[in-house]
N, C-alpha and C positions, 0 to 999 in steps of 0.2 A: 568585615565584608569578604565575600568570595573574591578570589583573584583571577577567576577564569573569564572575566568579561574583556579579555584582551582583543583589541581590534588589530586585524592584519592589514596587508596591503589593500588599498582601495577602501579603507575604513570598513572592513568586514569584521564580524564578530566570530571569534574562534568557536564559541559555544554553538552558534547556529550551524557552522560547517561541520563540527564534530557530531552533533545530534543528527544532522542530515546524513552524515556518513554512516552512522549506526543504522539509521532507518533504511537507507538504500541497500545496505548489506543484509539487514534483518528481514526485509520484505521477501528476500529470496528463500528464507526458511519456509515460507508458506507457498510462494509462487512455484517452487520447484515441483510441487505435486501437480500443478497445472501444466507444467512443461513435460513431465515424465509419465504421468498417469492420466486416465480418463477423468473428465471434469468432476463427476460426483465424488471421486476419491478425496478431493479437497475437503469435503464436508463429512463424508462417511467412510470410515476405514474398511467397511465390508465391501465397498464397491470394487476396490482393486488395491494391490500393494501390500496386503497382509494385515490381519487384524488380531494378531496374537504375539506374545513374546515381545521382542525388541521393537517390532513394527508398531504394536499397540502402544507401547511405552512412549515411542517417539510421537505418535499422534496425540496422546493425552498431554504430554509435556508441552508440545507446541501449542495445543489448544489453550492450556492454562496460561502460558507465559508470552506467546507471540501472536497467536491468531487475532487479526484485526488490530493489534497494538502497534505493530510496525507500520501498517498502512495508516493508522490513526496518527502516529508520530509524523509520518511523511505529510499528512494533511495539515497538522498543526504547523509544520515548517512552511508549507505552501502559503498558509494564511499570513505567517510572519514575514515571509519573503515578499508577498504582495505589498504589505505596508512599507517594507524597506525600499522597494523599487519606486513606489509612489512618493515616499518621502524624499528620495534622492532626485527624482524628476522635478518635484516642486522646488527643492533647494537650488536647482540649476536654472529655474525659470522656464522649464519645459511644461508642456501640457501633460499633466498626470494621466488624464483620460486617454489621450492619444497613445502615450507610452504603454499604458496597461492594456488597452484593448488591442493594440498591434501585437503585443506579446501573446495575448489569449487567442487571437485568430490564428496565428502561426502555430501555437501549441496545439490547437484543434486540428490543424492540418497534419502536424507530426503524429498526433494521436491516432487519427483515422488511417494514416499510412501504416502505422505500427499495428493497429487493430486488424486491418484487412489484408495486410501483406506479410506480417511477421508472426504475431501471436494474438490469440483471441482474448487474452486477459488484460489488455491495455487499460490503463487508468487515466492517461493523459487527456484523452478527449473529454472525459467526464470532469476532470479538474478545470479544463479550459472553459467549459460551459458554466460550471458553478462559480469559477473565478470571475466571470462576467457579472454575476450577481454580487459577489463579495465586495466589489469596488464601491458599492453604495454605502458600505459600513466603514469606510476609510477614516472618517472623522468621529466615529462613535466612541463614547467613553468606555473605559475598561469594564466597569460594573454592568453597563448595558450589554456589551458584547458577551459577557459571561451569562447574563440572564437569558438573552435571546438564544445563545448557543445551547444552553441547557434545555430550553423549551423545544428547540428543534430536535435534540436527542430524545426528549420525552415523546414527541410526536412520532419519531422514527420507531421508538419502542412499541407504540400503539399499532403502527402499521405492520410491524413484524409479528406482533401478537395476533393480528387478524390473519396474517398468512399462516401462522402456526395453527390457529383454530381451524382454518380451511383444510389443511393437510390432515389434522387429527380427525375431522369429520369424515373425510374421504377414506382414511385408512381404517376407521372403525365402523364404516357403513351407516353413519348417522345421516338423517335427512331422507328425502324421498327421491333422490337422483336415480335414474335408471341404471341398472347394473353395468350395461355396456359403456355408458358415458363415464361412470365412476372409474371403471377399469382403464379407460382411455386417459383420464386425467391423472390417475395414479401413475401410469406409465410415463407421462410427461414429467411429473414431479420427481420421479425416480432418477431422471437424467440429471437432476441437480442435487438431490439429497439422499438417494437410496441406492438400491441395486438395480440398475437398468436392465431392460430385456437383453437377452444374449445376442440377438440379431443386431441391436444398436451398438453393443460393445464391439462386436466383430466388425461392424462398419467403421467405427472410430479407429480401430486398430489398423484396418486396411488403408484408410485414408492417410493416417500418419506414417505408414510405412511405404506410401507411394511417392511419386515424384513431387517436386515443389508445387507445380501448377495444379496438380490434382488435389493436393492437400489444401491449397489456398482457396480454390473454388468450392471445395466441400465445406470448409470452415466458414466461408462467406454466407452460406445458407443459414448458418446459426448466428453469425455476428452482425449481419446487415441491420438488424433491428436492435442490437444490444445498446446502442447509443440512447435510444428512446427508453428502453427498458431500465437502464441504469438511472436515467434522468427521472423516471417515474418513481422508482423504488428507493433510490439512495441519495437524492439531492438534499433532503433534510439533514441526514446524518453528515454528509460531506460539508455542507455549508455550516452546520453546527461546529464541526471540527475546525474549519477555516476561521470562524469567529473566535473560538476558544484559543486558537493559535495566535490570532491577532491580539487578544487580551493578554496572553502569556508573553508576547513580545513587548507590548506597551508597558506591562507591569514590571518588566525586567527579568522575568523568570528565564526566558530563553536566551538572554544576553549575558547571563552570569552575574547579574547585579544584585541578587538576593544574598542574604547572609547564609553561611553554611548551615546554621541551625534551622533556617526556614526550609532549605532544600531537604534536610534530614526529616523534618516534620512532614513534608508532602510525600517523601518516599515512604515513610511509615504509614501515612493515611492511604496512599494509592495501593501499595502492595499489601498492607495490613487488612484492608477490606477486600481488594480485588482478588488476591490469590485464594483465600478461603472460599469466596463465592464461586469463582471459576472452578475450584476443586469440587465443590458440591454439584455444580452443573455437569462436570465430567463424570462424577459418580452416578448421577441420574441417567445420563445417556448410556453409560456402561451397564447399569442395572436393567435398563430397558432393551438391552441387546442391540443398541443403535437402530431401533425402529425409525422409520422415516420421520414420523411425527415427533419423536423424542429428539432427533437431530435438529429438526427445524425449530422446535421449542428452545433447545439448548443453545445452538449456534446463532440463530437469527433473532430470537426474542429475549431470552433471559440474559444473554451476554450484553445486549446493547446498552442498557443504562449503567452498567458497571465498567464498561470498557474505558470511558474517559478517565476514570480514576487510575486505571492501570497505565494509561498513556502518560498521565502526569507523573506517576511513579517512575516510569522509565526515563522521562525527561530529567527528573530530579537526580536519579541515579547516575545518568551519563554526565551531568554537570559536576557532580561530586567526584567522579572518577577522572575527569579531565586534568591533565598535567601539562600546562603550557611549556613548550620546549621539549617535551618528551617525544621520543621517536614514534611510539605507537599513536599517540594523540595527533601528531603531525600527519601521519599517513592516513588516519581515519578522517581527519578534517579535509585533507586533499581529496579523498574519495567523495566526501560530501560536497565539496566545492565543484566537483565534476559529476554530481548526482544524475543530471540529465543524460550525459554521455554513458555513465556506468549503467543506468537503468536500461537504456536502449541496447548497449553492447551485451548486457546480460541476456536479453531476449534473443539477439542474433546468435550468440554462442550456444545458448541452451537449446534453441530450436534446431540448430545444426547438430548438436550432440544427440538429440532424441528423435529427430524426424528421419524419414526414409531417404531424403536427399542428402543427409549427412551420415551419421553413424548408426542410425536406426535403433536406438535403445528405448523407444517409446513402449511403455508397458512391459518392459523386460526386467526392470529392477524392482526390488522390494522398496517399501517406503523408507526403511532405514538406509538402504544402499544409495538412495538418491542423494544423501547428504555428502557423499564423496564429491559429487559435482558442485555442491554448495561451497564446500571448503576450498575447492580448486578455484571457483570464481571469486571468492573472497580474497584469496592470495593474489590473483591477477589484479583486482581493484587496488589492493594495498601496494602492490609492487609498481604499478605503472602510473597511478594518478599523480603522486608527488614528483617524480622525475619529469613528467609531462609539464606540470605547472611551473617547474623550475626553468623551463625553456619557452613556454607559451603563456599568454595572458588568460586564455580560456580553454576548456575542453573542446574537442572538435564539434560536437553537436551544440554545445553552448554558443560557440562562435557562429555557427550557421543560424541558429535561432536568433541571436542578437543581430546578425547581418540582415536577415529577412525582416525582422520586426522594425529595424531602423531604416530600411530601404537603401542602405549603402554598405559597401564592404568594410567591415571593421578590422582594425589592425590586430593581428594575433601574436605577432612576434614580440619578444621581451617577456621574461618570466614573471609570473604572478607571485612566485615564492622566491625567497633568497635561496640560492644553491646550498646544499648541505656542506 
């Protein structure tokens, strides 16, 4: 059997913390584009940041290996952590529902503050809302969790296929829509998937190079409805990932309880299928010159049913690479144990780096150059998380969340980790 299912202080699983650490670091590989470039550059390299040479290579590599996979891994871990919190509350004789929903309500508050006052790409508010649904699956059998999770991913695929069909029809002039209305809708879609109008790009650049309040109020015009938009378009996928994460937790995959051979098998299945398929999708988009419809088809539709395999492949790979007692494993696990703090601190530092009220680098770096900031942020996470947890029980934002959810000030002093 694998030897990585080592529980740490407070009966924590090393594998959960380490996978979460990789996820919170890895998610920045994609989010950095949202911090440093205009929104559609995340989906389409033609929008901004360079679409040739090293910049194109970075886009394609990230698409194949990381796009959606780190977010998915984070989602799997959220589902697993939901069960872990519920199990612990039940074991203590506490109300699992009260503990869970208190956490979700305050997570929603954190998420909305993050969304409206720090960065438009927040995912916490969405997790909080979907997490309220996930509670009803707490006692569901592993097989049922897998089946329902896969059904939800399939439904998400159909939804994204419908979106792709709509964009394809607009871009190719299909149907009897008046030309003016078609042009208007194409311009709106281009703000997410294509090359937006020059005036819109100029507006985005001006807003992000202005002062803090100017940027926040301008972004609020775009983000005030994003809570409902995300709930409408992504709840099925997110809930599906939560349920698959619950199944992976209950089955022992995420706790390191499987045999090494079983992890190797799922690594081979996940990457053996996922990487060739994602490579083919990347080739399709490249051969179509990243037309807006090709990007929507590739990134939003064709990728959706394959992504869970890649997520499982990543989880298996991380478990196989974990070395209990190893310096790097310990630091990554500490970063994962403080994932909430590290996620929010990443947003605070990156928006300061790129926005006008900080260093004003928004839109100034190429796609490849953005990764200097990623490596710097990774170094900070790895350097500060472990020493902090050697002195305190929780990360600062974890402590605040716990204090608010429990309605009383929680003790933070006393290291969660043994000093080096």
